[in-house]
gemmi code that builds the backbone of each chain (N, CA, C; Angstrom):
import gemmi

chains = {
    "A": [
        ("MET", (0.865, -1.212, 0.000), (0.000, 0.000, 0.000), (0.885, 1.240, 0.000)),
        ("SER", (0.292, 2.375, -0.311), (1.055, 3.597, -0.542), (1.619, 4.180, 0.742)),
        ("SER", (2.530, 5.115, 0.569), (3.062, 5.803, 1.741), (1.972, 6.652, 2.384)),
        ("THR", (0.995, 7.090, 1.581), (-0.136, 7.835, 2.166), (-0.863, 6.935, 3.173)),
        ("PHE", (-1.092, 5.687, 2.770), (-1.765, 4.773, 3.698), (-0.963, 4.638, 4.993)),
        ("ASP", (0.341, 4.436, 4.862), (1.162, 4.266, 6.061), (1.095, 5.499, 6.961)),
        ("THR", (1.169, 6.659, 6.343), (1.113, 7.899, 7.135), (-0.221, 8.024, 7.858)),
        ("VAL", (-1.315, 7.766, 7.124), (-2.648, 7.901, 7.727), (-2.861, 6.828, 8.803)),
        ("ALA", (-2.422, 5.609, 8.519), (-2.577, 4.536, 9.512), (-1.775, 4.855, 10.775)),
        ("ASP", (-0.576, 5.391, 10.596), (0.227, 5.783, 11.763), (-0.486, 6.866, 12.572)),
        ("ILE", (-1.062, 7.833, 11.861), (-1.795, 8.923, 12.537), (-2.971, 8.349, 13.331)),
        ("ILE", (-3.729, 7.468, 12.707), (-4.900, 6.894, 13.380), (-4.465, 6.062, 14.595)),
        ("ALA", (-3.420, 5.261, 14.411), (-2.938, 4.436, 15.521), (-2.529, 5.317, 16.699)),
        ("ASP", (-1.836, 6.398, 16.378), (-1.327, 7.286, 17.421), (-2.454, 8.107, 18.051)),
        ("THR", (-3.319, 8.644, 17.211), (-4.352, 9.573, 17.690), (-5.486, 8.846, 18.406)),
        ("ALA", (-5.915, 7.710, 17.848), (-7.077, 7.022, 18.412), (-6.673, 5.827, 19.285)),
        ("ASP", (-5.347, 5.673, 19.476), (-4.846, 4.589, 20.335), (-5.353, 3.215, 19.869)),
        ("ILE", (-5.166, 2.967, 18.586), (-5.571, 1.693, 17.985), (-4.295, 0.968, 17.549)),
        ("PRO", (-4.171, -0.328, 17.876), (-2.964, -1.047, 17.440), (-2.776, -0.916, 15.929)),
        ("ARG", (-1.569, -0.547, 15.540), (-1.284, -0.276, 14.133), (-1.614, -1.463, 13.234)),
        ("GLU", (-1.364, -2.677, 13.732), (-1.577, -3.859, 12.892), (-3.053, -4.123, 12.615)),
        ("GLU", (-3.938, -3.486, 13.383), (-5.380, -3.682, 13.149), (-5.904, -2.812, 12.007)),
        ("ILE", (-5.076, -1.875, 11.566), (-5.529, -0.932, 10.543), (-5.072, -1.425, 9.171)),
        ("THR", (-6.030, -1.818, 8.333), (-5.713, -2.320, 6.997), (-6.425, -1.452, 5.960)),
        ("PRO", (-6.077, -1.619, 4.687), (-6.762, -0.832, 3.642), (-8.270, -1.078, 3.611)),
        ("GLU", (-8.696, -2.246, 4.104), (-10.130, -2.564, 4.076), (-10.857, -2.107, 5.342)),
        ("SER", (-10.140, -1.607, 6.324), (-10.772, -1.209, 7.596), (-11.726, -0.043, 7.386)),
        ("HIS", (-12.904, -0.166, 7.984), (-13.852, 0.941, 8.012), (-13.564, 1.726, 9.298)),
        ("ALA", (-13.264, 3.002, 9.138), (-12.813, 3.791, 10.294), (-13.836, 3.791, 11.425)),
        ("ILE", (-15.100, 3.809, 11.068), (-16.151, 3.895, 12.091), (-16.575, 2.491, 12.546)),
        ("ASP", (-16.949, 1.654, 11.567), (-17.518, 0.340, 11.915), (-16.464, -0.636, 12.447)),
        ("ASP", (-15.261, -0.624, 11.854), (-14.236, -1.594, 12.259), (-13.306, -1.036, 13.340)),
        ("LEU", (-12.904, 0.207, 13.178), (-11.915, 0.763, 14.102), (-12.568, 1.504, 15.267)),
        ("GLY", (-13.870, 1.756, 15.171), (-14.595, 2.363, 16.287), (-14.246, 3.821, 16.536)),
        ("ILE", (-13.842, 4.504, 15.483), (-13.480, 5.916, 15.642), (-14.760, 6.756, 15.677)),
        ("ASP", (-14.925, 7.551, 16.739), (-16.125, 8.390, 16.812), (-15.855, 9.754, 16.175)),
        ("SER", (-16.899, 10.575, 16.133), (-16.782, 11.838, 15.378), (-15.731, 12.764, 15.986)),
        ("LEU", (-15.636, 12.764, 17.309), (-14.648, 13.637, 17.951), (-13.230, 13.159, 17.638)),
        ("ALA", (-13.022, 11.832, 17.720), (-11.703, 11.289, 17.397), (-11.368, 11.542, 15.928)),
        ("PHE", (-12.396, 11.517, 15.088), (-12.131, 11.757, 13.674), (-11.671, 13.196, 13.433)),
        ("LEU", (-12.156, 14.123, 14.246), (-11.675, 15.511, 14.124), (-10.205, 15.604, 14.522)),
        ("ASP", (-9.810, 14.821, 15.531), (-8.397, 14.768, 15.915), (-7.561, 14.242, 14.752)),
        ("ILE", (-8.071, 13.187, 14.123), (-7.358, 12.593, 12.990), (-7.301, 13.575, 11.816)),
        ("ALA", (-8.420, 14.248, 11.571), (-8.463, 15.227, 10.472), (-7.415, 16.317, 10.688)),
        ("PHE", (-7.278, 16.762, 11.937), (-6.289, 17.803, 12.238), (-4.884, 17.311, 11.900)),
        ("ALA", (-4.578, 16.082, 12.326), (-3.242, 15.530, 12.066), (-3.023, 15.302, 10.570)),
        ("VAL", (-4.056, 14.831, 9.871), (-3.946, 14.620, 8.420), (-3.781, 15.960, 7.699)),
        ("ASP", (-4.591, 16.939, 8.084), (-4.483, 18.285, 7.478), (-3.057, 18.796, 7.597)),
        ("LYS", (-2.498, 18.646, 8.796), (-1.135, 19.157, 9.035), (-0.107, 18.366, 8.241)),
        ("ALA", (-0.259, 17.032, 8.235), (0.741, 16.175, 7.590), (0.779, 16.387, 6.078)),
        ("PHE", (-0.395, 16.638, 5.485), (-0.458, 16.724, 4.019), (-0.686, 18.153, 3.508)),
        ("GLY", (-0.875, 19.087, 4.425), (-1.110, 20.470, 3.999), (-2.414, 20.644, 3.247)),
        ("ILE", (-3.442, 19.910, 3.678), (-4.742, 19.975, 3.000), (-5.840, 20.291, 4.018)),
        ("LYS", (-7.076, 20.327, 3.536), (-8.219, 20.507, 4.432), (-9.243, 19.431, 4.081)),
        ("LEU", (-9.281, 18.388, 4.887), (-10.254, 17.320, 4.640), (-11.661, 17.899, 4.741)),
        ("PRO", (-12.469, 17.756, 3.698), (-13.815, 18.373, 3.733), (-14.818, 17.526, 4.522)),
        ("LEU", (-14.549, 17.378, 5.810), (-15.355, 16.472, 6.634), (-16.830, 16.844, 6.673)),
        ("GLU", (-17.088, 18.149, 6.746), (-18.497, 18.582, 6.828), (-19.249, 18.187, 5.556)),
        ("GLN", (-18.589, 18.383, 4.415), (-19.209, 18.038, 3.129), (-19.441, 16.524, 3.043)),
        ("TRP", (-18.437, 15.751, 3.433), (-18.571, 14.294, 3.388), (-19.716, 13.824, 4.284)),
        ("THR", (-19.744, 14.361, 5.491), (-20.781, 13.957, 6.441), (-22.170, 14.292, 5.902)),
        ("GLN", (-22.280, 15.474, 5.301), (-23.567, 15.885, 4.736), (-23.988, 14.948, 3.602)),
        ("GLU", (-23.036, 14.608, 2.738), (-23.350, 13.711, 1.618), (-23.805, 12.338, 2.117)),
        ("VAL", (-23.141, 11.849, 3.145), (-23.514, 10.545, 3.709), (-24.894, 10.633, 4.362)),
        ("ASN", (-25.106, 11.696, 5.149), (-26.388, 11.847, 5.844), (-27.556, 12.004, 4.873)),
        ("GLU", (-27.284, 12.642, 3.726), (-28.359, 12.863, 2.749), (-28.490, 11.700, 1.765)),
        ("GLY", (-27.661, 10.658, 1.966), (-27.756, 9.474, 1.105), (-27.147, 9.672, -0.274)),
        ("LYS", (-26.371, 10.741, -0.453), (-25.772, 11.022, -1.759), (-24.497, 10.210, -1.979)),
        ("ALA", (-23.928, 9.704, -0.881), (-22.718, 8.878, -0.992), (-22.741, 7.872, 0.151)),
        ("PRO", (-22.263, 6.646, -0.120), (-22.183, 5.688, 0.984), (-21.019, 6.052, 1.910)),
        ("ALA", (-21.152, 5.734, 3.182), (-20.095, 6.076, 4.147), (-18.761, 5.449, 3.752)),
        ("GLU", (-18.848, 4.252, 3.098), (-17.622, 3.557, 2.690), (-16.775, 4.416, 1.744)),
        ("GLU", (-17.425, 5.255, 0.998), (-16.743, 6.105, 0.020), (-15.640, 6.952, 0.674)),
        ("TYR", (-15.890, 7.338, 1.926), (-14.949, 8.220, 2.606), (-14.280, 7.570, 3.810)),
        ("PHE", (-14.916, 6.565, 4.380), (-14.434, 6.100, 5.678), (-13.820, 4.704, 5.682)),
        ("VAL", (-13.783, 4.034, 4.523), (-12.951, 2.831, 4.409), (-11.540, 3.316, 4.069)),
        ("MET", (-10.558, 2.767, 4.755), (-9.195, 3.305, 4.692), (-8.676, 3.534, 3.269)),
        ("LYS", (-8.837, 2.525, 2.400), (-8.267, 2.677, 1.056), (-8.949, 3.827, 0.309)),
        ("ASN", (-10.244, 4.043, 0.567), (-10.949, 5.149, -0.085), (-10.563, 6.494, 0.530)),
        ("LEU", (-10.410, 6.482, 1.849), (-9.965, 7.705, 2.520), (-8.597, 8.132, 1.986)),
        ("VAL", (-7.712, 7.150, 1.843), (-6.371, 7.423, 1.319), (-6.457, 7.973, -0.120)),
        ("ALA", (-7.357, 7.404, -0.921), (-7.523, 7.891, -2.298), (-8.021, 9.333, -2.297)),
        ("ARG", (-8.962, 9.650, -1.393), (-9.471, 11.024, -1.312), (-8.339, 11.983, -0.903)),
        ("ILE", (-7.502, 11.535, 0.018), (-6.380, 12.377, 0.462), (-5.409, 12.600, -0.698)),
        ("ASP", (-5.109, 11.535, -1.433), (-4.213, 11.679, -2.600), (-4.808, 12.656, -3.618)),
        ("GLU", (-6.120, 12.599, -3.799), (-6.777, 13.532, -4.731), (-6.625, 14.974, -4.250)),
        ("LEU", (-6.825, 15.175, -2.952), (-6.718, 16.534, -2.404), (-5.292, 17.060, -2.520)),
        ("VAL", (-4.319, 16.176, -2.270), (-2.913, 16.576, -2.378), (-2.589, 16.915, -3.838)),
        ("ALA", (-3.092, 16.098, -4.773), (-2.838, 16.349, -6.195), (-3.497, 17.651, -6.632)),
        ("ALA", (-4.726, 17.893, -6.160), (-5.442, 19.118, -6.526), (-4.695, 20.347, -6.019)),
        ("LYS", (-4.129, 20.208, -4.837), (-3.377, 21.326, -4.254), (-2.102, 21.585, -5.072)),
        ("ALA", (-1.445, 20.498, -5.474), (-0.198, 20.633, -6.236), (-0.474, 21.157, -7.648)),
        ("GLY", (-1.643, 20.756, -8.206), (-1.966, 21.134, -9.583), (-2.451, 22.548, -9.672)),
    ],
    "B": [
        ("MET", (-13.040, 40.071, 35.363), (-13.300, 38.643, 35.398), (-14.250, 38.331, 36.539)),
        ("ARG", (-15.154, 37.423, 36.263), (-15.995, 36.886, 37.341), (-15.785, 35.380, 37.300)),
        ("LEU", (-14.829, 34.946, 38.085), (-14.377, 33.562, 37.986), (-15.508, 32.570, 38.194)),
        ("GLU", (-16.337, 32.835, 39.189), (-17.368, 31.858, 39.526), (-18.480, 31.800, 38.477)),
        ("TYR", (-18.540, 32.795, 37.588), (-19.520, 32.773, 36.496), (-18.869, 32.401, 35.153)),
        ("PHE", (-17.586, 32.065, 35.221), (-16.842, 31.736, 34.001), (-16.842, 32.888, 33.005)),
        ("GLU", (-16.933, 34.103, 33.500), (-16.779, 35.273, 32.625), (-15.313, 35.707, 32.724)),
        ("MET", (-14.504, 35.217, 31.796), (-13.061, 35.364, 31.921), (-12.514, 36.566, 31.145)),
        ("ILE", (-13.309, 37.101, 30.245), (-12.801, 38.154, 29.364), (-13.392, 39.502, 29.765)),
        ("ASP", (-12.525, 40.477, 30.069), (-13.008, 41.821, 30.406), (-13.165, 42.667, 29.149)),
        ("ARG", (-12.120, 42.674, 28.319), (-12.131, 43.616, 27.193), (-11.263, 43.122, 26.042)),
        ("VAL", (-11.815, 43.170, 24.863), (-11.017, 42.897, 23.661), (-10.263, 44.178, 23.306)),
        ("THR", (-8.952, 44.107, 23.242), (-8.165, 45.307, 22.946), (-7.760, 45.377, 21.480)),
        ("ALA", (-7.743, 44.244, 20.791), (-7.407, 44.272, 19.358), (-7.938, 43.010, 18.687)),
        ("PHE", (-8.419, 43.191, 17.453), (-8.871, 42.057, 16.643), (-8.279, 42.268, 15.258)),
        ("ASP", (-7.487, 41.321, 14.802), (-6.794, 41.460, 13.513), (-7.263, 40.343, 12.589)),
        ("ARG", (-8.192, 40.684, 11.685), (-8.754, 39.649, 10.806), (-7.680, 39.082, 9.878)),
        ("GLU", (-6.841, 39.970, 9.358), (-5.805, 39.504, 8.430), (-4.773, 38.632, 9.141)),
        ("GLY", (-4.369, 39.080, 10.315), (-3.390, 38.316, 11.096), (-4.020, 37.168, 11.863)),
        ("ARG", (-5.353, 37.063, 11.807), (-6.127, 35.992, 12.444), (-5.782, 35.893, 13.941)),
        ("SER", (-5.781, 37.077, 14.599), (-5.391, 37.083, 16.012), (-6.272, 38.035, 16.816)),
        ("ILE", (-6.240, 37.828, 18.116), (-7.004, 38.678, 19.030), (-6.150, 38.954, 20.265)),
        ("SER", (-6.333, 40.148, 20.837), (-5.700, 40.484, 22.113), (-6.797, 40.894, 23.081)),
        ("VAL", (-6.652, 40.460, 24.301), (-7.701, 40.629, 25.292), (-7.058, 40.993, 26.618)),
        ("ARG", (-7.794, 41.771, 27.417), (-7.264, 42.097, 28.740), (-8.300, 41.744, 29.803)),
        ("SER", (-7.825, 41.180, 30.883), (-8.704, 40.826, 32.002), (-7.957, 41.053, 33.307)),
        ("VAL", (-8.706, 41.451, 34.311), (-8.089, 41.648, 35.626), (-8.693, 40.645, 36.610)),
        ("VAL", (-7.831, 39.942, 37.282), (-8.283, 38.948, 38.272), (-8.913, 39.697, 39.450)),
        ("PRO", (-10.104, 39.284, 39.887), (-10.746, 39.990, 41.012), (-9.940, 39.844, 42.305)),
        ("LYS", (-10.145, 40.854, 43.159), (-9.447, 40.807, 44.456), (-9.969, 39.639, 45.295)),
        ("GLN", (-11.295, 39.439, 45.198), (-11.892, 38.368, 45.999), (-12.768, 37.479, 45.115)),
        ("SER", (-12.810, 36.221, 45.456), (-13.674, 35.272, 44.750), (-13.808, 34.020, 45.607)),
        ("PRO", (-14.984, 33.395, 45.583), (-15.125, 32.118, 46.312), (-14.098, 31.081, 45.856)),
        ("VAL", (-13.636, 31.220, 44.623), (-12.632, 30.274, 44.114), (-11.396, 30.275, 45.011)),
        ("PHE", (-11.045, 31.468, 45.490), (-9.820, 31.589, 46.295), (-9.966, 31.008, 47.695)),
        ("GLU", (-11.225, 30.787, 48.088), (-11.409, 30.229, 49.435), (-10.867, 28.797, 49.506)),
        ("GLY", (-10.899, 28.138, 48.348), (-10.402, 26.765, 48.356), (-9.081, 26.589, 47.638)),
        ("HIS", (-8.733, 27.585, 46.831), (-7.558, 27.417, 45.962), (-6.633, 28.627, 46.116)),
        ("PHE", (-5.792, 28.730, 47.181), (-5.770, 27.812, 48.316), (-6.007, 28.639, 49.574)),
        ("PRO", (-6.503, 28.044, 50.655), (-6.795, 28.830, 51.862), (-5.578, 29.656, 52.307)),
        ("GLY", (-5.751, 30.986, 52.278), (-4.661, 31.875, 52.688), (-3.624, 32.116, 51.616)),
        ("HIS", (-3.700, 31.400, 50.508), (-2.744, 31.561, 49.400), (-3.498, 31.540, 48.073)),
        ("PRO", (-4.220, 32.633, 47.771), (-5.093, 32.634, 46.593), (-4.322, 32.561, 45.276)),
        ("LEU", (-4.662, 31.583, 44.467), (-4.081, 31.426, 43.134), (-5.187, 31.085, 42.142)),
        ("VAL", (-5.121, 31.666, 40.946), (-6.086, 31.298, 39.903), (-5.759, 29.875, 39.435)),
        ("PRO", (-6.735, 28.957, 39.502), (-6.469, 27.570, 39.078), (-6.079, 27.486, 37.605)),
        ("GLY", (-5.234, 26.530, 37.312), (-4.795, 26.327, 35.923), (-5.953, 26.080, 34.969)),
        ("VAL", (-6.991, 25.394, 35.440), (-8.138, 25.136, 34.559), (-8.824, 26.437, 34.166)),
        ("LEU", (-8.817, 27.422, 35.078), (-9.461, 28.700, 34.737), (-8.569, 29.538, 33.821)),
        ("LEU", (-7.258, 29.387, 33.953), (-6.363, 30.043, 32.982), (-6.571, 29.413, 31.600)),
        ("THR", (-6.751, 28.092, 31.583), (-7.033, 27.408, 30.319), (-8.353, 27.904, 29.735)),
        ("GLU", (-9.365, 28.033, 30.594), (-10.664, 28.532, 30.145), (-10.530, 29.962, 29.597)),
        ("THR", (-9.673, 30.757, 30.235), (-9.465, 32.128, 29.769), (-8.855, 32.123, 28.363)),
        ("MET", (-7.856, 31.262, 28.150), (-7.263, 31.156, 26.802), (-8.290, 30.624, 25.801)),
        ("ALA", (-9.133, 29.710, 26.267), (-10.151, 29.141, 25.374), (-11.188, 30.197, 24.996)),
        ("GLN", (-11.584, 31.032, 25.965), (-12.587, 32.054, 25.652), (-12.016, 33.110, 24.707)),
        ("ALA", (-10.757, 33.488, 24.916), (-10.134, 34.441, 23.980), (-10.110, 33.840, 22.573)),
        ("SER", (-9.732, 32.567, 22.496), (-9.709, 31.876, 21.201), (-11.117, 31.792, 20.617)),
        ("GLY", (-12.080, 31.526, 21.477), (-13.470, 31.398, 21.029), (-13.992, 32.692, 20.429)),
        ("TYR", (-13.706, 33.818, 21.084), (-14.146, 35.105, 20.518), (-13.410, 35.417, 19.218)),
        ("LEU", (-12.141, 35.013, 19.149), (-11.407, 35.167, 17.884), (-12.144, 34.407, 16.769)),
        ("LEU", (-12.502, 33.169, 17.045), (-13.164, 32.351, 16.025), (-14.539, 32.913, 15.679)),
        ("LEU", (-15.273, 33.348, 16.695), (-16.588, 33.947, 16.427), (-16.448, 35.139, 15.485)),
        ("GLY", (-15.442, 35.958, 15.751), (-15.228, 37.135, 14.910), (-14.819, 36.755, 13.497)),
        ("LEU", (-13.879, 35.823, 13.397), (-13.397, 35.428, 12.065), (-14.506, 34.758, 11.252)),
        ("MET", (-15.396, 34.039, 11.947), (-16.490, 33.344, 11.241), (-17.741, 34.207, 11.175)),
        ("ASP", (-17.627, 35.462, 11.634), (-18.771, 36.384, 11.626), (-20.020, 35.767, 12.265)),
        ("PHE", (-19.795, 35.092, 13.354), (-20.890, 34.565, 14.184), (-21.797, 33.593, 13.428)),
        ("THR", (-21.224, 32.860, 12.471), (-22.030, 31.855, 11.765), (-22.025, 30.517, 12.502)),
        ("HIS", (-20.967, 30.265, 13.273), (-20.843, 29.003, 13.991), (-20.371, 29.282, 15.413)),
        ("MET", (-20.659, 28.327, 16.297), (-20.223, 28.436, 17.683), (-19.051, 27.484, 17.920)),
        ("PRO", (-17.933, 27.992, 18.439), (-16.817, 27.098, 18.760), (-16.990, 26.471, 20.145)),
        ("PHE", (-16.786, 25.155, 20.214), (-16.821, 24.446, 21.500), (-15.463, 23.787, 21.707)),
        ("LEU", (-14.877, 24.018, 22.867), (-13.551, 23.471, 23.158), (-13.572, 21.945, 23.073)),
        ("MET", (-12.642, 21.377, 22.297), (-12.596, 19.913, 22.170), (-11.249, 19.316, 22.514)),
        ("ALA", (-10.187, 20.112, 22.513), (-8.880, 19.534, 22.840), (-7.951, 20.612, 23.381)),
        ("VAL", (-7.169, 20.236, 24.374), (-6.134, 21.117, 24.932), (-4.811, 20.376, 24.826)),
        ("ASP", (-3.890, 20.937, 24.062), (-2.586, 20.295, 23.882), (-1.486, 21.217, 24.393)),
        ("LYS", (-0.444, 20.594, 24.871), (0.778, 21.292, 25.259), (0.508, 22.494, 26.168)),
        ("ALA", (-0.384, 22.316, 27.123), (-0.653, 23.393, 28.087), (0.494, 23.455, 29.087)),
        ("ARG", (1.011, 24.654, 29.284), (2.107, 24.848, 30.240), (1.781, 26.033, 31.135)),
        ("PHE", (1.953, 25.841, 32.443), (1.682, 26.899, 33.413), (3.006, 27.260, 34.056)),
        ("ARG", (3.501, 28.445, 33.706), (4.892, 28.770, 33.997), (5.073, 29.622, 35.243)),
        ("ASP", (3.976, 30.262, 35.666), (4.091, 31.084, 36.874), (2.704, 31.193, 37.519)),
        ("PHE", (2.684, 31.682, 38.763), (1.421, 31.793, 39.485), (0.708, 33.094, 39.145)),
        ("VAL", (-0.620, 33.065, 39.279), (-1.432, 34.271, 39.095), (-2.332, 34.411, 40.310)),
        ("GLY", (-2.284, 35.595, 40.934), (-3.103, 35.842, 42.115), (-4.076, 36.979, 41.905)),
        ("PRO", (-4.770, 37.383, 42.959), (-5.746, 38.477, 42.884), (-5.114, 39.761, 42.349)),
        ("ASP", (-5.918, 40.527, 41.608), (-5.547, 41.840, 41.071), (-4.592, 41.786, 39.883)),
        ("ALA", (-4.158, 40.615, 39.482), (-3.227, 40.543, 38.342), (-3.942, 40.967, 37.061)),
        ("ALA", (-3.252, 41.787, 36.253), (-3.797, 42.210, 34.957), (-3.248, 41.272, 33.887)),
        ("LEU", (-4.143, 40.521, 33.267), (-3.736, 39.498, 32.305), (-3.821, 40.043, 30.878)),
        ("ASP", (-2.761, 39.857, 30.130), (-2.789, 40.118, 28.687), (-2.898, 38.763, 28.004)),
        ("ILE", (-4.013, 38.564, 27.301), (-4.279, 37.263, 26.685), (-4.248, 37.442, 25.164)),
        ("SER", (-3.576, 36.553, 24.498), (-3.567, 36.624, 23.032), (-3.855, 35.240, 22.467)),
        ("ALA", (-4.459, 35.241, 21.294), (-4.749, 33.973, 20.616), (-4.616, 34.200, 19.123)),
        ("VAL", (-4.114, 33.184, 18.449), (-3.967, 33.263, 16.995), (-4.494, 31.976, 16.380)),
        ("LEU", (-5.185, 32.123, 15.251), (-5.707, 30.942, 14.554), (-4.562, 30.241, 13.846)),
        ("GLU", (-4.380, 28.973, 14.157), (-3.313, 28.186, 13.527), (-3.799, 27.439, 12.299)),
        ("HIS", (-5.029, 26.956, 12.369), (-5.550, 26.162, 11.239), (-7.071, 26.156, 11.300)),
        ("GLU", (-7.685, 26.441, 10.161), (-9.139, 26.353, 10.076), (-9.491, 25.104, 9.292)),
        ("GLY", (-9.949, 24.077, 9.973), (-10.320, 22.839, 9.312), (-11.797, 22.824, 8.972)),
        ("SER", (-12.257, 21.682, 8.496), (-13.667, 21.523, 8.190), (-14.375, 21.024, 9.439)),
        ("GLY", (-15.119, 21.922, 10.077), (-15.826, 21.543, 11.302), (-15.014, 21.690, 12.561)),
        ("TYR", (-13.823, 22.215, 12.431), (-12.999, 22.449, 13.621), (-11.977, 23.552, 13.335)),
        ("ALA", (-11.378, 24.080, 14.386), (-10.336, 25.095, 14.228), (-9.320, 24.921, 15.338)),
        ("ALA", (-8.064, 25.283, 15.049), (-6.993, 25.155, 16.031), (-6.380, 26.521, 16.297)),
        ("THR", (-6.142, 26.808, 17.567), (-5.514, 28.079, 17.937), (-4.307, 27.834, 18.845)),
        ("LYS", (-3.475, 28.863, 18.934), (-2.449, 28.914, 19.971), (-2.768, 30.137, 20.819)),
        ("ALA", (-2.686, 29.974, 22.128), (-3.025, 31.095, 23.009), (-2.007, 31.197, 24.134)),
        ("ARG", (-1.908, 32.405, 24.665), (-1.016, 32.577, 25.815), (-1.525, 33.697, 26.703)),
        ("ILE", (-1.066, 33.672, 27.954), (-1.372, 34.733, 28.909), (-0.058, 35.259, 29.460)),
        ("SER", (0.044, 36.604, 29.503), (1.220, 37.251, 30.096), (0.771, 38.249, 31.154)),
        ("VAL", (1.633, 38.498, 32.102), (1.409, 39.551, 33.094), (2.666, 40.408, 33.132)),
        ("ASP", (2.489, 41.707, 32.893), (3.642, 42.634, 32.850), (4.733, 42.121, 31.904)),
        ("GLY", (4.305, 41.580, 30.793), (5.263, 41.112, 29.786), (5.860, 39.746, 30.056)),
        ("LYS", (5.540, 39.176, 31.195), (6.098, 37.860, 31.533), (5.079, 36.769, 31.201)),
        ("ARG", (5.547, 35.758, 30.471), (4.640, 34.694, 30.057), (4.220, 33.843, 31.249)),
        ("ILE", (2.906, 33.689, 31.385), (2.349, 32.916, 32.498), (1.985, 31.502, 32.057)),
        ("CYS", (1.338, 31.418, 30.907), (0.925, 30.099, 30.423), (0.658, 30.151, 28.928)),
        ("ASP", (0.649, 28.998, 28.303), (0.329, 28.898, 26.883), (-0.212, 27.515, 26.589)),
        ("ALA", (-0.918, 27.405, 25.482), (-1.511, 26.120, 25.108), (-1.912, 26.148, 23.646)),
        ("GLN", (-2.049, 24.959, 23.097), (-2.636, 24.796, 21.778), (-4.029, 24.235, 21.987)),
        ("LEU", (-5.004, 24.895, 21.402), (-6.403, 24.547, 21.653), (-7.102, 24.216, 20.345)),
        ("ARG", (-8.045, 23.308, 20.448), (-8.859, 23.008, 19.271), (-10.336, 23.072, 19.617)),
        ("PHE", (-11.109, 23.505, 18.646), (-12.541, 23.727, 18.848), (-13.338, 23.043, 17.755)),
        ("ARG", (-14.396, 22.403, 18.144), (-15.379, 21.938, 17.167), (-16.236, 23.160, 16.827)),
        ("THR", (-16.461, 23.419, 15.570), (-17.291, 24.567, 15.185), (-18.614, 24.038, 14.633)),
        ("MET", (-19.694, 24.463, 15.269), (-21.017, 23.907, 14.942), (-22.028, 25.032, 14.768)),
        ("PRO", (-23.112, 24.745, 14.040), (-24.197, 25.727, 13.989), (-24.651, 26.065, 15.407)),
        ("PHE", (-25.056, 27.313, 15.613), (-25.463, 27.738, 16.951), (-26.671, 26.948, 17.460)),
        ("PRO", (-26.596, 26.464, 18.689), (-27.826, 25.983, 19.316), (-28.829, 27.151, 19.367)),
        ("GLU", (-30.102, 26.852, 19.251), (-31.122, 27.899, 19.132), (-31.021, 28.925, 20.260)),
        ("GLY", (-30.960, 30.192, 19.863), (-30.966, 31.278, 20.836), (-29.594, 31.671, 21.351)),
        ("LEU", (-28.612, 30.817, 21.169), (-27.293, 31.117, 21.734), (-26.568, 32.207, 20.942)),
        ("ASP", (-26.852, 32.315, 19.640), (-26.127, 33.326, 18.846), (-26.412, 34.740, 19.364)),
        ("ASP", (-27.668, 35.013, 19.721), (-27.996, 36.346, 20.249), (-27.260, 36.601, 21.565)),
        ("GLN", (-27.215, 35.569, 22.384), (-26.511, 35.702, 23.663), (-25.026, 35.980, 23.436)),
        ("MET", (-24.433, 35.282, 22.487), (-23.001, 35.443, 22.240), (-22.708, 36.813, 21.629)),
        ("ARG", (-23.603, 37.267, 20.753), (-23.423, 38.614, 20.187), (-23.494, 39.678, 21.289)),
        ("ALA", (-24.445, 39.508, 22.200), (-24.599, 40.467, 23.301), (-23.338, 40.473, 24.173)),
        ("GLN", (-22.841, 39.283, 24.435), (-21.631, 39.173, 25.248), (-20.438, 39.789, 24.509)),
        ("ALA", (-20.382, 39.535, 23.204), (-19.289, 40.082, 22.388), (-19.335, 41.607, 22.382)),
        ("ARG", (-20.547, 42.147, 22.327), (-20.669, 43.618, 22.375), (-20.189, 44.141, 23.726)),
        ("ARG", (-20.571, 43.423, 24.778), (-20.225, 43.847, 26.140), (-18.708, 43.935, 26.324)),
        ("ILE", (-17.972, 43.011, 25.738), (-16.516, 42.999, 25.931), (-15.774, 43.747, 24.820)),
        ("GLY", (-16.530, 44.365, 23.902), (-15.890, 45.224, 22.902), (-15.391, 44.508, 21.659)),
        ("LEU", (-15.846, 43.283, 21.433), (-15.376, 42.569, 20.238), (-15.878, 43.231, 18.960)),
        ("MET", (-17.168, 43.614, 18.954), (-17.735, 44.222, 17.736), (-16.972, 45.505, 17.384)),
        ("GLU", (-16.703, 46.290, 18.429), (-15.969, 47.555, 18.254), (-14.576, 47.270, 17.671)),
        ("ALA", (-13.916, 46.259, 18.232), (-12.560, 45.907, 17.766), (-12.593, 45.381, 16.335)),
        ("MET", (-13.669, 44.670, 15.981), (-13.779, 44.141, 14.617), (-13.972, 45.272, 13.611)),
        ("ASP", (-14.627, 46.337, 14.046), (-14.886, 47.471, 13.142), (-13.708, 48.438, 13.062)),
        ("ALA", (-12.786, 48.326, 14.014), (-11.685, 49.309, 14.101), (-10.721, 49.162, 12.924)),
    ],
}
model = gemmi.Model(1)
for chain_id, residues in chains.items():
    chain = gemmi.Chain(chain_id)
    for i, (resn, *xyz) in enumerate(residues, 1):
        res = gemmi.Residue()
        res.name, res.seqid = resn, gemmi.SeqId(i, " ")
        for name, pos in zip(("N", "CA", "C"), xyz):
            atom = gemmi.Atom()
            atom.name, atom.element = name, gemmi.Element(name[0])
            atom.pos, atom.b_iso = gemmi.Position(*pos), 0.0
            res.add_atom(atom)
        chain.add_residue(res)
    model.add_chain(chain)
structure = gemmi.Structure()
structure.add_model(model)
structure.setup_entities()
């Protein structure tokens, strides 16, 4: 998996006190890792700082709540990592 | 300051939208029930109330920067350091600067000084949420009372 995955998994392990080996590309941050909304804000802060981006958490949450996107789209690790890579690329471009 | 009412901010002395910072002044009261227990015969402002003071300064900064569209609620205190004691009558200079505006949260750095000497500092984070019903009017009134609106217009 990418270095983005490793960085994000390290952040989650450190921030949410989850054993690093439990975090895989298929892990669902909420359903599998048990990360709550407050912990996710902690993770977002660390991710924002690490990658120099702004995770659009409010937009994602709204889309999920309104049924416009499945939660897996943003909260399964491999998809979260893909979204982060997109944001980093958009910033660089 | 009215410690027992958690009214920690006396006056906003400067608000810098471009610099994303605020300066605030507060004077510790001569007497307060807080001092009866903390500590008997040796009155000191508790560290939690100094933290609350930094949080309120940061909160008014965020309210101003967001033009009162959202309410900041304290969610994390990092790297808090209390470097000296604060007693009755101390005039506190409090400053806060926005470090990062995230989606649904914001991070600040804040500090308190007395006579130019640093007393404490911390990194604070706030969840920013739509106002609970009726609270925005209350916060605007409080902001007017402490001179935030005036400082924002200056």
